[in-house]
Backbone bond lengths (Angstrom), bond angles and torsions (degrees), N, CA, C in turn:
res aa  C-N    CA-C-N  psi(-1)  N-CA   C-N-CA  omega(-1)  CA-C   N-CA-C  phi
1 M - - - 1.443 - - 1.519 110.74 -
2 R 1.335 115.19 149.05 1.439 121.04 -177.52 1.520 109.65 -99.33
3 L 1.346 115.35 81.44 1.471 117.75 -173.94 1.541 111.32 -117.67
4 D 1.346 116.74 14.62 1.472 117.70 -176.60 1.553 112.62 -55.98
5 D 1.315 116.07 -39.78 1.473 120.78 -177.45 1.505 114.01 -98.96
6 Y 1.332 117.09 7.29 1.451 119.86 -177.15 1.507 109.49 -84.54
7 R 1.324 115.81 151.03 1.452 119.90 -178.60 1.522 111.40 -75.94
8 E 1.313 116.15 162.02 1.486 122.03 173.89 1.535 108.44 -97.00
9 S 1.299 114.65 145.53 1.485 120.27 179.51 1.548 109.12 -65.22
10 D 1.335 113.33 145.34 1.456 121.11 174.63 1.527 110.78 -90.44
11 Y 1.320 115.83 -10.33 1.478 119.81 -177.90 1.504 111.86 -96.73
12 V 1.332 114.49 61.72 1.474 122.31 -175.99 1.520 109.58 -129.97
13 D 1.317 115.21 133.35 1.458 122.61 173.26 1.543 106.54 -112.55
14 D 1.333 115.07 98.70 1.463 119.76 -174.55 1.534 109.70 -89.74
15 R 1.299 117.41 103.33 1.478 122.81 -177.22 1.516 113.33 -105.35
16 R 1.318 116.47 17.81 1.478 118.67 -174.35 1.500 113.89 -59.24
17 D 1.340 117.44 -30.17 1.463 120.12 -179.18 1.531 113.28 -97.08
18 S 1.352 116.35 6.69 1.434 117.10 179.93 1.524 111.78 -137.35
19 S 1.358 116.40 10.38 1.479 118.06 177.50 1.496 110.49 -92.60
20 G 1.321 116.01 -169.61 1.484 119.25 -170.44 1.515 114.19 -56.32
21 Y 1.316 117.36 -32.05 1.450 120.69 176.30 1.498 109.54 -139.64
22 S 1.331 115.52 128.56 1.469 117.45 -174.95 1.515 111.72 -122.97
23 G 1.338 116.91 12.40 1.463 118.36 -177.87 1.500 111.84 84.25
24 G 1.334 118.92 11.82 1.437 122.53 177.43 1.516 112.14 103.69
25 G 1.313 116.70 134.40 1.448 121.68 172.49 1.497 115.43 85.45
26 G 1.338 120.15 -5.11 1.457 121.47 -179.94 1.508 111.36 -91.22
27 K 1.329 116.51 172.71 1.441 121.76 178.60 1.538 110.20 -79.85
28 M 1.326 116.32 145.40 1.426 120.71 174.12 1.501 109.21 -84.99
29 S 1.341 116.75 133.18 1.448 121.90 -175.91 1.522 111.18 -72.41
30 M 1.370 116.45 158.25 1.429 119.46 174.86 1.504 112.69 -59.72
31 G 1.373 116.39 -35.34 1.468 120.00 177.56 1.512 111.57 -60.01
32 T 1.317 117.30 -40.76 1.462 120.58 179.20 1.518 111.32 -68.02
33 L 1.310 117.00 -40.65 1.471 119.99 178.00 1.504 110.81 -61.75
34 M 1.340 117.07 -39.57 1.478 121.49 178.97 1.535 109.53 -61.95
35 M 1.326 115.46 -40.75 1.487 119.54 -178.27 1.537 109.78 -67.42
36 L 1.358 118.44 -34.12 1.423 121.47 -175.55 1.531 111.66 -88.79
37 W 1.306 118.92 -14.92 1.444 122.05 -172.22 1.552 113.41 -55.32
38 P 1.344 120.09 -42.01 1.476 119.21 177.71 1.535 113.17 -56.88
39 L 1.352 115.92 -27.98 1.464 118.14 178.38 1.526 111.58 -86.72
40 I 1.328 115.92 -33.16 1.471 120.56 -177.07 1.534 111.73 -73.19
41 R 1.310 116.89 -41.28 1.476 120.60 -170.73 1.561 112.81 -55.05
42 P 1.337 118.98 -49.88 1.493 117.86 179.47 1.551 112.30 -64.62
43 L 1.334 117.02 -28.00 1.452 119.07 179.92 1.517 113.80 -68.56
44 L 1.326 115.84 -23.37 1.470 120.66 -179.41 1.531 112.30 -70.83
45 R 1.308 118.95 -9.78 1.445 121.72 -176.15 1.536 114.74 -87.64
46 T 1.327 116.66 -10.41 1.458 120.33 -177.68 1.526 111.31 -133.80
47 K 1.321 115.07 156.78 1.464 119.73 176.35 1.528 110.25 -65.02
48 F 1.327 114.98 -38.36 1.450 119.23 178.32 1.536 110.83 -61.19
49 G 1.310 114.34 -41.83 1.486 120.38 176.21 1.497 113.43 -58.27
50 W 1.384 114.26 -43.65 1.462 118.43 178.39 1.525 110.08 -63.28
51 A 1.345 117.44 -36.37 1.447 120.90 177.73 1.533 112.43 -62.83
52 I 1.335 115.16 -39.27 1.469 120.12 177.66 1.513 110.38 -65.71
53 I 1.321 115.77 -42.67 1.465 120.05 177.30 1.527 110.69 -59.39
54 G 1.314 116.42 -44.33 1.453 120.50 179.26 1.530 111.58 -61.39
55 L 1.327 117.45 -41.68 1.462 119.92 178.57 1.545 110.11 -66.58
56 G 1.372 114.79 -36.42 1.490 116.89 178.06 1.514 113.21 -65.05
57 V 1.334 116.58 -38.08 1.463 121.89 177.00 1.534 110.42 -62.24
58 M 1.329 114.47 -45.77 1.469 119.37 -178.73 1.533 109.36 -64.85
59 A 1.329 117.38 -39.09 1.479 119.92 178.84 1.526 110.00 -64.32
60 Y 1.338 117.27 -41.94 1.459 121.25 -179.39 1.509 111.19 -62.30
61 V 1.341 116.66 -47.20 1.459 120.84 177.99 1.520 111.25 -60.31
62 G 1.354 115.72 -31.58 1.441 121.02 177.48 1.502 114.92 -76.42
63 G 1.328 117.52 -6.95 1.473 120.28 176.08 1.518 116.23 112.77
64 F 1.370 118.21 5.76 1.438 120.17 179.87 1.550 109.34 -95.06
65 N 1.296 115.43 137.53 1.457 121.48 -179.46 1.540 111.48 -86.66
66 P 1.339 120.78 113.04 1.432 120.39 -179.44 1.527 114.42 -61.92
67 L 1.360 116.74 -23.65 1.462 120.41 179.61 1.536 111.83 -66.73
68 A 1.352 117.54 -12.75 1.451 120.08 178.15 1.532 111.16 -62.74
69 F 1.376 116.70 -27.42 1.455 120.07 177.11 1.504 110.72 -65.25
70 L 1.354 116.78 -27.76 1.452 120.82 -178.13 1.475 113.32 -98.63
71 G 1.316 116.22 3.91 1.500 118.77 -177.36 1.511 111.16 75.07
72 G 1.331 117.88 16.68 1.437 120.87 -173.24 1.493 115.52 -107.02
73 G 1.322 117.23 1.26 1.465 117.27 -177.11 1.497 110.18 -111.56
74 A 1.300 119.56 117.72 1.413 122.84 -178.01 1.538 111.69 -76.53
75 T 1.314 115.92 -24.37 1.456 121.53 -174.87 1.507 110.71 -119.44
76 T 1.330 117.73 116.36 1.440 121.09 179.76 1.551 110.27 -118.13
77 H 1.273 117.57 14.60 1.448 121.41 178.20 1.531 109.15 -124.57
78 K 1.286 116.04 165.69 1.430 119.18 179.06 1.526 109.54 -70.52
79 V 1.337 114.14 143.71 1.454 121.11 -177.98 1.511 109.07 -88.01
80 D 1.311 118.46 137.69 1.468 123.29 171.79 1.526 106.98 -70.84
81 K 1.311 116.98 105.35 1.445 121.37 -172.48 1.532 112.22 -62.32
82 R 1.323 117.23 -34.47 1.442 120.26 -177.82 1.541 109.48 -66.86
83 V 1.341 116.17 -49.10 1.450 120.47 177.94 1.533 110.69 -63.01
84 D 1.323 115.49 -40.89 1.485 120.02 -179.18 1.513 110.22 -62.73
85 N 1.305 117.32 -44.64 1.482 120.81 178.70 1.501 113.26 -64.56
86 N 1.346 115.49 -38.82 1.454 118.49 176.27 1.519 112.32 -63.58
87 S 1.323 115.02 -40.61 1.497 119.17 177.71 1.530 110.64 -63.99
88 A 1.342 115.50 -39.39 1.480 120.37 179.56 1.533 109.98 -63.66
89 I 1.348 117.67 -44.81 1.454 121.16 179.95 1.522 109.97 -61.43
90 F 1.340 115.83 -42.91 1.449 119.23 179.52 1.511 111.18 -61.83
91 A 1.343 117.72 -45.88 1.450 121.69 178.98 1.516 111.41 -60.18
92 K 1.299 117.40 -40.55 1.482 121.80 179.36 1.543 109.93 -65.01
93 K 1.316 116.71 -38.67 1.488 119.70 -179.91 1.538 110.54 -69.82
94 V 1.347 115.41 -42.08 1.466 118.27 177.46 1.541 110.01 -61.67
95 F 1.311 116.69 -41.91 1.440 121.21 178.73 1.528 110.55 -60.57
96 A 1.336 116.45 -38.02 1.458 120.16 178.06 1.531 110.68 -65.34
97 T 1.328 118.27 -34.91 1.470 118.51 177.49 1.518 111.06 -66.32
98 T 1.320 115.70 -35.39 1.515 117.61 178.92 1.531 109.07 -66.17
99 E 1.305 117.42 -38.13 1.476 121.16 177.62 1.510 110.68 -60.56
100 D 1.362 114.28 -47.37 1.472 119.46 -175.79 1.544 111.20 -67.05
101 V 1.313 116.21 -38.85 1.497 120.17 -179.63 1.530 109.67 -68.52
102 W 1.316 116.42 -54.39 1.480 119.78 -170.85 1.501 112.48 -72.63
103 S 1.344 119.75 -31.52 1.458 121.28 179.44 1.528 110.96 -67.38
104 K 1.321 116.65 -29.00 1.478 120.18 175.77 1.511 112.78 -87.62
105 L 1.299 117.09 -30.66 1.481 121.30 -174.01 1.534 112.71 -81.03
106 L 1.311 117.98 -45.21 1.468 120.63 -172.45 1.529 113.73 -60.21
107 P 1.324 121.10 -39.12 1.459 119.49 177.11 1.535 114.72 -56.15
108 K 1.348 115.92 -27.13 1.461 119.17 177.72 1.529 112.01 -67.42
109 Y 1.367 115.56 -17.94 1.455 121.58 178.74 1.541 110.77 -108.05
110 G 1.329 115.36 16.01 1.455 120.92 179.43 1.508 116.08 73.29
111 M 1.348 116.17 25.24 1.445 119.89 -177.74 1.565 109.05 -122.21
112 H 1.312 114.07 156.51 1.496 119.13 175.75 1.489 107.28 -108.92
113 Y 1.351 116.66 136.24 1.462 121.16 -179.88 1.515 110.26 -91.94
114 K 1.314 115.50 121.71 1.434 122.80 175.11 1.556 107.67 -106.57
115 N 1.303 116.21 121.12 1.456 120.46 -174.04 1.509 113.20 -60.56
116 P 1.335 117.41 131.25 1.460 119.71 170.61 1.511 108.13 -83.88
117 K 1.319 115.74 -178.56 1.474 121.63 178.53 1.536 108.42 -117.51
118 L 1.329 113.63 145.11 1.468 119.96 174.88 1.540 105.79 -105.00
119 V 1.357 114.13 123.23 1.472 120.56 178.79 1.530 106.98 -107.66
120 L 1.320 117.24 116.61 1.450 123.51 175.64 1.510 108.15 -99.28
121 Y 1.340 116.44 133.60 1.463 119.83 179.84 1.525 109.06 -151.13
122 R 1.342 115.10 171.39 1.427 121.71 174.45 1.514 110.33 -131.84
123 G 1.306 116.46 124.72 1.454 121.99 176.11 1.523 114.09 88.95
124 S 1.358 115.69 -73.24 1.448 120.23 -179.23 1.526 109.44 -157.05
125 T 1.316 114.69 155.23 1.459 121.18 174.68 1.545 106.44 -160.66
126 H 1.329 115.07 -172.85 1.465 119.55 177.25 1.514 110.03 -112.56
127 S 1.304 116.33 153.84 1.451 121.99 177.00 1.529 110.86 -139.21
128 G 1.287 117.89 168.72 1.447 121.55 175.98 1.519 112.83 -63.15
129 C 1.331 115.72 -15.78 1.482 120.85 -179.68 1.537 111.02 -105.45
130 G 1.313 117.12 12.67 1.465 120.25 179.95 1.550 111.32 113.22
131 G 1.301 115.56 -165.43 1.460 120.34 -178.29 1.502 110.94 -67.55
132 A 1.332 115.26 145.85 1.466 121.61 176.38 1.539 108.33 -118.88
133 Q 1.292 118.41 128.53 1.440 124.49 178.07 1.523 111.65 -129.20
134 A 1.281 115.00 151.71 1.471 121.09 -174.59 1.517 113.43 -52.19
135 Q 1.372 114.27 -42.93 1.469 116.40 -174.54 1.519 114.23 -70.88
136 M 1.341 116.17 -7.59 1.448 120.07 174.32 1.519 111.73 -72.62
137 G 1.337 117.35 -21.48 1.456 120.07 -175.42 1.519 110.17 79.97
138 P 1.317 117.38 174.08 1.466 122.04 177.03 1.559 109.94 -60.81
139 F 1.293 117.74 143.60 1.445 119.63 176.07 1.556 111.25 -154.02
140 Y 1.330 115.40 160.44 1.443 121.44 177.72 1.503 107.43 -108.24
141 C 1.327 118.57 133.68 1.427 123.31 177.05 1.535 109.26 -110.58
142 P 1.331 117.90 110.36 1.466 119.63 -178.97 1.520 113.87 -67.70
143 A 1.350 116.95 -23.07 1.486 118.57 -178.21 1.513 112.57 -65.00
144 D 1.320 118.01 -34.55 1.473 121.62 176.10 1.524 113.55 -118.53
145 A 1.330 116.44 11.30 1.456 122.15 178.11 1.522 112.46 49.42
146 S 1.321 115.66 52.07 1.442 119.98 -175.44 1.536 110.41 -132.87
147 V 1.327 115.78 145.99 1.449 123.34 171.83 1.527 107.99 -98.80
148 Y 1.323 117.39 125.28 1.457 122.47 -178.52 1.533 110.34 -105.06
149 L 1.313 114.59 126.99 1.473 120.28 -174.90 1.496 110.84 -138.45
150 D 1.333 116.22 113.78 1.432 122.89 166.69 1.522 107.56 -84.93
151 L 1.323 116.56 118.27 1.469 119.31 -171.02 1.508 113.38 -64.57
152 S 1.349 118.93 -14.48 1.455 119.40 174.83 1.529 112.48 -64.86
153 F 1.339 116.36 -16.35 1.466 119.56 177.78 1.515 111.42 -63.04
154 F 1.312 117.94 -30.51 1.473 121.62 179.30 1.515 109.01 -62.63
155 D 1.330 117.85 -42.49 1.461 120.52 175.57 1.514 112.35 -63.88
156 E 1.365 114.69 -42.08 1.459 120.52 179.23 1.495 112.10 -64.89
157 L 1.319 117.86 -35.89 1.455 121.91 -179.04 1.535 109.91 -59.73
158 S 1.346 115.10 -39.41 1.449 118.53 -177.60 1.543 110.47 -82.86
159 A 1.343 117.83 -45.21 1.468 119.94 -172.73 1.531 110.96 -79.17
160 K 1.305 120.19 -43.67 1.439 123.07 -172.36 1.525 111.52 -90.25
161 F 1.340 116.41 -42.83 1.480 119.82 -175.16 1.541 112.03 -98.72
162 R 1.344 117.38 -1.99 1.479 123.26 176.43 1.532 111.02 56.69
163 A 1.343 115.25 41.94 1.439 121.75 179.45 1.530 107.12 -124.93
164 S 1.289 117.31 84.64 1.448 122.09 -176.00 1.539 109.46 -92.39
165 G 1.336 115.90 166.99 1.443 122.13 175.90 1.518 112.76 109.61
166 D 1.344 115.13 148.10 1.461 118.28 -177.75 1.511 114.17 -68.18
167 F 1.352 117.26 -30.28 1.478 117.89 -179.32 1.544 110.72 -75.25
168 A 1.333 116.75 -25.29 1.441 120.02 173.33 1.537 109.76 -63.10
169 Q 1.331 115.71 -41.29 1.480 120.18 177.49 1.532 110.54 -68.05
170 A 1.322 115.81 -40.70 1.470 119.27 -179.68 1.514 110.73 -64.78
171 Y 1.356 117.14 -38.31 1.451 121.78 176.56 1.523 112.33 -56.23
172 V 1.308 116.08 -42.92 1.497 120.11 179.39 1.501 111.27 -62.14
173 I 1.349 117.99 -41.57 1.452 120.89 178.63 1.528 108.45 -66.91
174 A 1.330 117.07 -44.77 1.475 119.44 -178.49 1.515 111.99 -63.23
175 H 1.326 117.59 -34.15 1.457 122.39 175.73 1.528 110.73 -59.00
176 E 1.346 116.37 -47.04 1.466 119.90 -179.22 1.519 110.66 -67.00
177 V 1.316 118.00 -35.60 1.469 120.32 174.48 1.517 109.61 -65.14
178 G 1.326 117.69 -31.75 1.436 122.13 173.96 1.523 112.55 -55.82
179 H 1.323 115.37 -37.84 1.464 120.30 175.30 1.537 110.44 -64.80
180 H 1.308 115.80 -33.77 1.471 118.95 178.30 1.511 109.97 -65.49
181 I 1.323 117.57 -38.69 1.453 121.66 176.06 1.513 109.39 -59.92
182 Q 1.335 115.90 -44.40 1.466 120.37 179.49 1.530 110.39 -63.01
183 N 1.326 116.25 -34.30 1.467 118.48 178.84 1.517 110.39 -69.02
184 L 1.345 117.67 -38.63 1.461 121.35 178.73 1.548 108.87 -64.79
185 Q 1.317 116.18 -31.62 1.472 119.87 179.83 1.540 112.45 -77.45
186 G 1.328 116.38 -10.43 1.472 119.92 -176.14 1.506 113.21 84.16
187 L 1.337 117.65 5.09 1.438 121.77 -175.04 1.527 112.71 -69.42
188 L 1.361 116.15 -43.17 1.459 118.58 -175.74 1.532 112.03 -61.72
189 A 1.338 115.07 -38.64 1.462 118.27 179.74 1.567 110.41 -66.01
190 K 1.312 117.49 -39.26 1.463 120.10 178.11 1.537 111.52 -64.67
191 V 1.315 114.95 -41.96 1.487 121.25 -179.38 1.539 108.90 -64.03
192 Q 1.346 116.24 -41.81 1.443 120.30 -177.03 1.565 109.61 -65.05
193 R 1.290 116.73 -38.85 1.482 119.85 179.19 1.539 110.49 -65.62
194 L 1.317 117.26 -39.61 1.469 120.59 178.22 1.517 111.16 -67.76
195 K 1.304 117.65 -40.12 1.458 120.92 -178.85 1.522 110.86 -66.73
196 Q 1.326 116.80 -38.09 1.474 120.48 174.89 1.521 111.12 -61.73
197 K 1.322 113.95 -39.50 1.461 120.49 -179.78 1.505 112.00 -66.00
198 W 1.334 116.88 -40.65 1.455 121.69 -175.20 1.550 112.58 -87.77
199 G 1.313 116.50 -24.00 1.444 120.49 -171.96 1.499 110.00 105.02
200 G 1.331 117.38 124.81 1.452 122.57 -168.28 1.516 113.96 -62.93
201 N 1.320 119.60 -25.88 1.453 121.01 -175.02 1.533 114.75 -105.93
202 S 1.303 116.02 9.70 1.455 120.15 -177.55 1.534 110.81 -75.54
203 A 1.309 116.91 156.78 1.468 121.12 175.90 1.524 111.36 -59.67
204 K 1.298 115.14 -34.19 1.497 118.70 179.34 1.512 110.16 -67.01
205 S 1.304 117.99 -40.71 1.474 121.26 178.93 1.545 110.48 -68.44
206 N 1.300 115.04 -39.39 1.488 120.22 177.44 1.517 110.48 -60.89
207 A 1.331 117.10 -44.45 1.472 120.88 179.46 1.511 111.63 -62.65
208 L 1.302 116.24 -34.84 1.462 120.07 178.49 1.537 109.91 -70.88
209 Q 1.305 117.21 -40.02 1.475 120.68 177.16 1.494 111.54 -63.57
210 V 1.329 117.24 -36.11 1.461 120.43 176.38 1.539 111.37 -58.24
211 R 1.311 115.41 -42.74 1.494 120.12 178.73 1.570 109.87 -62.24
212 V 1.332 115.05 -38.96 1.457 118.25 177.70 1.507 111.31 -62.84
213 E 1.324 116.71 -45.24 1.458 121.04 -177.49 1.525 112.64 -67.95
214 L 1.344 115.59 -40.30 1.463 119.54 178.96 1.544 111.30 -65.78
215 Q 1.302 116.45 -36.22 1.461 118.65 176.38 1.517 111.10 -65.25
216 A 1.337 116.83 -40.06 1.457 120.43 175.86 1.516 111.84 -62.53
217 D 1.348 117.84 -35.75 1.461 121.49 172.30 1.500 110.85 -62.58
218 C 1.327 117.35 -42.55 1.457 119.93 179.71 1.554 110.90 -66.38
219 Y 1.318 117.08 -38.89 1.472 119.08 177.93 1.551 109.72 -65.91
220 A 1.342 116.54 -33.58 1.454 120.16 174.72 1.520 109.50 -63.34
221 G 1.292 116.83 -37.84 1.470 122.49 176.34 1.502 112.46 -64.15
222 V 1.360 115.79 -41.26 1.494 120.47 176.24 1.498 109.56 -59.29
223 W 1.357 115.97 -47.60 1.480 119.84 177.05 1.517 108.73 -57.52
224 G 1.328 119.25 -46.02 1.440 122.17 179.68 1.516 113.65 -57.50
225 H 1.361 115.60 -37.56 1.469 120.76 178.05 1.538 110.08 -58.20
226 Y 1.325 116.12 -42.84 1.462 119.12 -175.00 1.538 111.90 -81.13
227 V 1.331 120.03 -33.44 1.475 117.63 175.27 1.511 109.40 -69.96
228 N 1.328 118.04 -26.88 1.473 120.14 173.52 1.535 111.24 -66.02
229 S 1.364 114.88 -40.94 1.464 118.91 179.47 1.514 110.88 -69.96
230 M 1.353 118.22 -19.06 1.457 123.24 175.56 1.499 112.13 -85.68
231 H 1.331 116.02 4.01 1.479 123.47 176.35 1.576 110.23 63.64
232 L 1.340 114.69 39.20 1.463 119.15 -179.12 1.537 113.50 -102.42
233 L 1.348 115.67 -2.62 1.432 120.51 -177.82 1.510 111.81 -101.31
234 D 1.308 115.68 144.50 1.466 123.30 174.47 1.525 107.20 -97.09
235 R 1.324 114.21 163.88 1.470 119.05 173.99 1.528 109.39 -62.28
236 G 1.267 115.18 131.02 1.480 120.00 -178.72 1.490 113.68 97.87
237 D 1.346 118.53 -14.55 1.472 118.40 -178.63 1.539 112.66 -62.63
238 L 1.320 116.58 -41.29 1.444 119.11 -178.56 1.534 111.31 -60.64
239 N 1.333 115.61 -39.66 1.471 118.78 178.91 1.512 111.38 -66.54
240 E 1.362 117.67 -30.12 1.456 120.35 177.01 1.536 111.36 -63.82
241 A 1.345 114.63 -43.68 1.468 118.17 178.99 1.511 113.05 -66.99
242 I 1.343 116.18 -40.39 1.435 121.48 178.34 1.526 110.32 -63.00
243 N 1.335 116.85 -42.89 1.446 120.73 177.28 1.527 111.84 -62.19
244 A 1.341 116.32 -39.78 1.482 120.72 178.61 1.525 109.57 -64.04
245 A 1.324 117.43 -47.01 1.460 121.84 179.92 1.534 111.11 -58.14
246 S 1.330 115.23 -40.74 1.464 120.31 179.07 1.519 112.74 -69.34
247 S 1.353 114.65 -37.12 1.479 119.47 -173.29 1.530 112.16 -72.40
248 I 1.346 117.05 -20.97 1.482 118.71 -177.41 1.524 110.16 -112.48
249 G 1.346 117.88 21.84 1.436 119.39 171.57 1.519 109.55 -69.55
250 D 1.334 117.01 150.81 1.445 120.39 -176.61 1.528 113.42 -60.36
251 D 1.309 116.57 -41.32 1.496 119.61 -179.07 1.500 109.61 -64.76
252 T 1.338 117.52 -42.26 1.461 119.50 -179.63 1.511 111.16 -64.36
253 L 1.340 117.65 -41.19 1.475 120.94 -179.70 1.521 110.92 -67.12
254 Q 1.316 116.61 -37.35 1.502 119.89 178.71 1.513 109.14 -66.68
255 K 1.324 119.34 -44.41 1.476 121.84 178.16 1.531 111.10 -61.73
256 R 1.322 116.00 -43.16 1.470 119.75 -179.27 1.523 111.71 -63.61
257 A 1.319 116.44 -29.57 1.465 121.62 179.19 1.538 112.42 -85.15
258 G 1.354 116.16 1.93 1.434 120.96 179.84 1.514 113.84 76.34
259 Q 1.314 116.44 22.59 1.470 122.34 -177.49 1.505 109.58 -103.63
260 A 1.334 115.33 159.92 1.459 120.60 173.83 1.547 107.92 -74.80
261 V 1.291 115.89 144.86 1.473 120.27 178.41 1.526 109.02 -74.78
262 R 1.321 116.52 121.67 1.476 122.30 -177.80 1.535 107.74 -127.28
263 P 1.334 118.05 96.46 1.448 121.93 -179.55 1.529 114.46 -56.79
264 D 1.339 117.16 -26.97 1.485 118.66 -179.74 1.531 112.91 -69.60
265 T 1.336 114.20 -15.49 1.491 118.18 179.16 1.512 112.26 -99.74
266 F 1.339 118.32 -2.93 1.442 121.73 179.47 1.512 110.50 -59.92
267 T 1.350 116.44 138.94 1.446 120.77 172.57 1.539 113.91 -122.59
268 H 1.296 116.17 -9.99 1.481 121.36 -177.83 1.519 112.65 -125.11
269 G 1.310 118.43 -17.76 1.452 120.92 -179.34 1.526 111.88 107.02
270 S 1.319 115.82 159.82 1.421 120.92 178.43 1.508 111.44 -73.11
271 S 1.334 116.16 167.31 1.482 119.75 178.11 1.504 110.90 -59.86
272 R 1.319 116.15 -42.47 1.466 119.80 -179.95 1.542 111.01 -62.03
273 Q 1.317 116.30 -43.91 1.460 119.80 178.98 1.521 114.31 -62.69
274 R 1.330 113.82 -43.05 1.459 119.18 -177.27 1.546 111.60 -65.07
275 V 1.326 114.22 -42.32 1.461 118.42 174.52 1.524 113.09 -63.67
276 E 1.338 115.62 -44.15 1.464 122.66 -177.96 1.534 110.27 -58.53
277 W 1.329 117.48 -46.91 1.434 120.79 -176.66 1.495 113.54 -73.17
278 F 1.356 116.23 -37.08 1.449 118.18 174.56 1.529 111.64 -61.48
279 K 1.328 116.67 -44.64 1.460 121.26 179.72 1.542 112.36 -65.35
280 R 1.336 114.22 -34.83 1.459 117.77 178.42 1.546 111.29 -62.03
281 G 1.313 115.79 -42.11 1.435 119.95 176.30 1.523 113.30 -68.78
282 F 1.300 116.05 -40.70 1.477 122.35 -178.96 1.514 110.82 -64.62
283 D 1.323 116.10 -45.58 1.454 120.43 -177.60 1.502 113.71 -69.38
284 S 1.332 116.91 -36.02 1.489 120.21 -175.59 1.513 113.36 -92.17
285 G 1.323 118.21 -35.47 1.439 120.70 -172.02 1.531 113.07 63.57
286 D 1.328 115.57 22.87 1.470 121.01 -172.22 1.534 108.48 -124.34
287 M 1.327 118.62 120.17 1.451 122.92 177.87 1.539 111.47 -58.69
288 R 1.346 116.07 -31.33 1.457 118.80 -177.52 1.533 111.79 -67.51
289 A 1.323 117.76 -14.00 1.457 120.04 177.80 1.539 109.96 -84.58
290 C 1.321 117.32 0.05 1.473 121.95 -174.10 1.503 113.71 -105.23
291 D 1.319 117.64 21.75 1.461 119.84 -179.43 1.508 110.08 -82.27
292 T 1.345 114.73 93.46 1.489 121.06 178.87 1.535 111.94 -82.64
293 F 1.312 118.70 -1.09 1.450 122.06 -175.59 1.498 113.76 -97.88
294 R 1.324 117.29 -0.70 1.494 120.82 -179.78 1.513 110.62 -71.04
């Protein structure tokens, strides 16, 4: 993507130095303390326990993530600050493109765009929807209208999901902003009510969630249509997004994990579906082409 001269979003809460893991030397968040409290409380009763706490604090300051003991820390090594900051700048610029696209586009459909917030963190943090941890991947929380992104996911996208490239990363952010559009439409609240009625883990609820995710893919495609018209895409960028959409399809992930493909357990859609709906939005640039509920 050609974002060198593009502005950075002002709607960013950068918690990388104050979330559960900051690469050493940062403050531990209240969310992390709450997660560790069941382990800390009994240690406070003995001198030996206080000694363990002291060693834990020293280890944290030295760059070790205490959440690793709980299986909750995705990053147990020091972060390359230069690479991390470059990734943060890129994410902020991509987020700015979503603001510019949707603030101009939504009024054409009789809607007003209210800016969401991008929360950048490392390891763990808190959200309006509960605790956020790196292994959860990027997500949108409608309770505080925020997109949560642990920047280590960009590395994971390339290494684990084999979806490299800057537009693959941008697609992921645009997908989460797509959920914000659904929230503004009142769709997420309606879906949540239906899922509670049916039972959150039922095949019926899963099928409904797939429709939600595919529409967010389509909205990401609509965004892609307009950033392309703004001459922000390089040759090959579209293929990067399509490859990313394909790589994180439910069937592909199940096969990669050595599992049988079970469509009744899908929550995001198959690789074919995800690519199809992203391309539908990209080719049309029209939100009306994104009705996955018909």
